[in-house]
Residue, then its C-alpha position, 0 to 999 in steps of 0.5 A: m500499499s502507497q504512503v497516499d493510500i495509508y493517508e486516504k485510509e487514515l483520513a476515513f478512519q478519522t471521519d469514521r471515528r467523529r462521526a461515531a462521536v456525534a452519535f455518541i453524544k447524541a446518545v447521551s444527551d437523549l440518555w440524560y435529557d429524555k431519560s435522567i439517565e447520566l453517562v460516565l466514562f470511568r468517572n469523566q463526565l460526557i455531558d456538554r463534550n465536544v467530539s474532540e473532548i470525547i475521542n480523547l477520553h476514549e483514548y485515556a480510558g484505553e490506555f487506563v485500562q490497558k484494554p482498546i476503549s473504541i468509541f464504536d463499541s461506546v456507541e453500540i453500548a449507550q444505543a442499548i442503553l437507551s433501548l432498556d426501560l430504565p429508572p433514573s440512573k449514573l453508568d459507567i461506559g467504559k466499565l460497561t465497555y470494558e466488560y463487553h469485551l470480556e464477555e464477548n464470547e458469551l454474550q454477542e448481543a449488546t442489548a442482551f449484555v447492557s440488560k444482564k449488567l443493569g437488571d438491578a436498576k429496575g428494582t429502585e425505589e422512585i425518587t422524590p427531587k429535593d428543593v436546594v438553597l444555597y447559604g451564601f454564595g462565594r467560591i464554593g456556593r458558585l461552584l455548587a450553582r454551576e454542578l446543579m443547574t448543568k445537572a438539574g436534567k428533568g429535575s429529578q434529583l437536587r432543585l436549586r431554589a434560592i440563594v441567600t446573601r446578605g445586604a440590599i438585593t439591587e439591580n447593581v447586586l444581581e448583575k455583579r452576582a450574575s457576573l461572578l457566576a458567569q465568568d470565572s477566572v480560574h474555571g472558565n465561562f459557565s457552559g450555560t446562561v445567566s442573567y438576572n430579574v430586578d423585580d422577581e429578585s432573581l438570577i435566572i440561570n439556564g432559563t430557571t429561577v433561582k430567588i436571592i434571598s436577603a437575611n441577617a440570621p438564617e432562622d428569619i427566613d420563611y422559605t415556604a413563601y417562595g414555594i421552597n419546602d422542606a429544603l436542604i440548606i447548604d451553608n457556604t459562609g463558613a460563619f457557623r460551624d458547631d451544632q448550635a449554630l448551625k441549628r438556626h437553619l433548622k428553624a426556618k420554615g421550609a428548612h428540612k437539613v443542613l450541609l455545611t461546606a466546612p469542617g464542623k464541630g459537634i456534628p458528623n464531618i463526613v468524607h463522602g464514600v468513606n463514612h457517609l453510611d455511617h450516619s443516616p439521614d433518618n437520624v441525623d439533621i446536620f452534616s458537614a462535608a469536611s474540608c477539601t484537603t480531608n476529602a482528598i487525602t482520606p480516600v487514599l488513606k483508607a485504601i493503604e490502611d485497608s490493604f497495608g496498615v498504617v504505623s503513622g505518617h505525616l501530611e504536609t499539603i502544597h495548597a493554593y492560596t485562598n480568599d483568607q490570605n491577603l492580596v498585598d502585605n497587609m495585618h491578618s490574624k494568623y501568622r505569615r497569612g498577612r503576606a502577600a499570597a501571590l508572591n510567596m509561599v507561606i507555612t500556616e497550618t492545617g487541621a486535616g491530619s487529625a480531621v481524618s480520624k473522624a472519618l476514619p477512626s483508626f488514624e485517631g494519633k497516627l498523622t501529624s500535619n502542616a500546610i504551605r500555601v503556594p501562589v496558584p489560585n487553584g488546585s492543590l497537592a498533598i505529600l503523604n509520608l507512611e510507616l507501613e505495617n506490612t511491607t510493600s513495593k511500588d508497582a504492588l503500591n500502585a496497583t492496589l490503588k488503581k484497583y481502588a480507582l477502578e472498582g469498589d467504593l472509592v472510584e468516585q473519590i480516587k482518580y489514578s494519574i499515569d501522566n508523566e507530565l502531570v502538574s497542578t493546572d493539569i487536575v484544575g476541572s476534576n471531579a474526583p477529590s483525589i488524583y493519585d500520581s503513581n508516577a510520583t510514588i516513593v517505596s523505600a528499600d524495606g518496603k516499610k516507608v511510602v511515599v505518595y502524592v495526592w493532587y486536588d482541585n480544591e474547589y472544584g473536586y471538592s465542590h463534587q464531594v459536597i453534591r455527593l453528599a448533599k445527595y445522600i442527605a436528600k435521598v436522592r442518589r441514583f442507581t449507579y453502576y461503576 
């Protein structure tokens, strides 16, 4: 075959592959908007992806599981799912396609294969949608609003109904709130529409009205006056941190449950995927989603503890600067944080080391911790220096973490990276709270001391953990297949 013929064949293949990606995108959209079935590819989101992104994700998936995951197979599986009568679900088409390859000699027909794999879905209970109120609208609040509205679908899970802020609700205020939601210097433009209605005191997000409520005290609000009932209040302010202060939310008419997006005192601190099942929303009214760093390290620590045992260790988190630091040198209540955040590396404290034991009691007294704030606006790195009970090797440790990333209870939490060139900007926008850097792992010669590197988007990855926990509290978790 001549070079010209080879080139023409390559062009034809690329055309077919991109055409298949278009068909796949349509199937993903039809499943989401018609049936509230969300497809992901090894936990990577597929909704609102373009053709090139879909193809790149398939190439990554093939490299990750070391078996080709073809877009042509994915189209076949997606269309098979579309043909079945399934309840609202979240399905990993990467796992399904991989298993389809493994069982191809047993079941050749895609619809029969999918029906067999997803048979348990038909017994799932019907979901009652839950009203959500964001109390506070800062960095985390706006990311939660973006995700809630992007993934609203048919409104069968969490419904963002209102946002509570302080101060008068003027046209200028609404314009600024809308602008901050629509445009973000770190996370880019919102992939939807945002406008505002001055007379109605509301933001219009993707054509849906979200009320803006002004209040100085949570107990003063009557949510029922806005048609909001039995709402989950997600407190993003950081002003209320203990059980007594957070109970004030429950005094408001129309409020039902409370979720704090920070470590809390006197309430369950939850890392979803690790200890959420220890606290039933039937018995608990107020939850904490812990901190971004705690959510980053706890899943990986659980995997290592369960597999090898941990004697002791030290956590050093290299953390992006945050809003509580100064832009230029100025007074600050804490040591060193008064120095210009974008110019300095700043040693400070973190409670994440001790906070791990709230989710994993076996770590009580095992970890010391410290933090260094560095001049990046987002994207952080946790370095875990651990002494193990049982010996291991780099290959064995990595294989264990890869297994946890592929199957089990922590597949939403741990993303396994095989990228030799991974840097902090690469993990911005990752919905996993823990990105395990397999190429950076260090194991001592005796196999008892290990150093592991865990990246995390301290805003976006954490926000997704908050939403996972919110769905659990609200009892709107769909059938999942990972």
